[in-house]
C-alpha positions as a Markdown table, in Angstrom:
| # | Residue | x | y | z |
|---|---|---|---|---|
| 1 | Met | 325.5 | 87.0 | -6.8 |
| 2 | Glu | 322.0 | 88.1 | -6.9 |
| 3 | Arg | 320.1 | 87.4 | -3.7 |
| 4 | Lys | 316.5 | 86.1 | -3.8 |
| 5 | Tyr | 316.0 | 86.3 | 0.0 |
| 6 | Asn | 317.2 | 89.2 | 2.2 |
| 7 | Pro | 318.7 | 87.9 | 5.5 |
| 8 | Ala | 317.5 | 91.1 | 7.3 |
| 9 | Asp | 313.9 | 90.0 | 6.7 |
| 10 | Tyr | 314.2 | 87.0 | 8.9 |
| 11 | Asp | 315.0 | 86.3 | 12.6 |
| 12 | Trp | 318.6 | 86.7 | 13.7 |
| 13 | Tyr | 319.4 | 83.0 | 13.6 |
| 14 | Ala | 318.0 | 82.3 | 10.2 |
| 15 | Gly | 319.3 | 85.6 | 8.9 |
| 16 | Glu | 322.8 | 84.9 | 10.2 |
| 17 | Phe | 323.0 | 81.5 | 8.5 |
| 18 | Met | 321.4 | 82.8 | 5.3 |
| 19 | Glu | 324.1 | 85.5 | 5.1 |
| 20 | Lys | 326.8 | 82.8 | 5.8 |
| 21 | Val | 325.4 | 80.6 | 3.0 |
| 22 | Tyr | 325.4 | 83.5 | 0.6 |
| 23 | Gln | 329.0 | 84.3 | 1.5 |
| 24 | Asp | 330.1 | 80.6 | 1.4 |
| 25 | Ala | 328.4 | 80.0 | -2.0 |
| 26 | Asp | 330.1 | 83.1 | -3.5 |
| 27 | Arg | 333.5 | 82.0 | -2.1 |
| 28 | Trp | 333.0 | 78.4 | -3.3 |
| 29 | Gln | 331.9 | 79.5 | -6.8 |
| 30 | Lys | 335.1 | 81.4 | -7.1 |
| 31 | Ser | 337.5 | 78.8 | -5.6 |
| 32 | Arg | 335.8 | 75.4 | -6.1 |
| 33 | Ser | 337.9 | 74.2 | -3.1 |
| 34 | Ile | 336.8 | 71.3 | -1.0 |
| 35 | Ser | 337.2 | 73.4 | 2.1 |
| 36 | Asp | 334.9 | 76.1 | 0.9 |
| 37 | Lys | 332.3 | 73.6 | -0.2 |
| 38 | Phe | 332.5 | 72.0 | 3.2 |
| 39 | Asp | 331.9 | 75.4 | 4.9 |
| 40 | Leu | 328.9 | 75.9 | 2.6 |
| 41 | Gln | 327.5 | 72.4 | 3.5 |
| 42 | Asn | 327.9 | 73.1 | 7.2 |
| 43 | Asp | 326.2 | 76.4 | 7.1 |
| 44 | Met | 323.5 | 75.1 | 4.8 |
| 45 | Met | 322.6 | 72.4 | 7.4 |
| 46 | Ala | 322.3 | 75.2 | 10.1 |
| 47 | Leu | 320.2 | 77.3 | 7.8 |
| 48 | Arg | 318.0 | 74.3 | 7.0 |
| 49 | Thr | 317.4 | 73.7 | 10.8 |
| 50 | Ser | 316.6 | 77.4 | 11.4 |
| 51 | Leu | 314.1 | 77.5 | 8.5 |
| 52 | Lys | 312.4 | 74.4 | 9.9 |
| 53 | Val | 312.2 | 76.1 | 13.3 |
| 54 | Ile | 310.7 | 79.3 | 12.0 |
| 55 | Ala | 308.2 | 77.4 | 9.9 |
| 56 | Ser | 307.1 | 75.3 | 12.9 |
| 57 | Asp | 306.8 | 78.5 | 14.9 |
| 58 | Gly | 304.5 | 79.9 | 12.1 |
| 59 | Ile | 306.8 | 82.7 | 11.1 |
| 60 | Ile | 306.9 | 81.4 | 7.6 |
| 61 | Thr | 304.8 | 78.8 | 5.9 |
| 62 | Thr | 306.0 | 75.3 | 5.1 |
| 63 | Lys | 305.6 | 76.1 | 1.5 |
| 64 | Lys | 307.9 | 79.2 | 1.8 |
| 65 | Arg | 310.3 | 77.0 | 3.8 |
| 66 | Asp | 310.4 | 74.4 | 1.1 |
| 67 | Glu | 310.9 | 77.1 | -1.6 |
| 68 | Met | 313.8 | 78.6 | 0.4 |
| 69 | Leu | 315.4 | 75.3 | 1.0 |
| 70 | Glu | 315.2 | 74.4 | -2.7 |
| 71 | Tyr | 316.8 | 77.7 | -3.6 |
| 72 | Phe | 319.6 | 77.5 | -1.1 |
| 73 | Leu | 320.3 | 73.8 | -1.8 |
| 74 | Gly | 320.8 | 74.8 | -5.4 |
| 75 | Phe | 324.1 | 76.5 | -4.3 |
| 76 | Leu | 325.5 | 73.0 | -3.6 |
| 77 | Ala | 325.0 | 71.8 | -7.2 |
């Protein structure tokens, strides 16, 4: 899977969940199991929260946050 965003470019919390979402999405795309999709959804919620925090702290813009959320939420489709 090609990555649009590099987890290393973001704070440890957002980067950690970004990495987990990438891994979960890759695993779910291969298996299509309910368990793997559930893991992806849980880590996506944590990533969403962390992106909201770094946007409110001014580390990224709200526009960038929304772009990133749209990209990562696309993994759930």
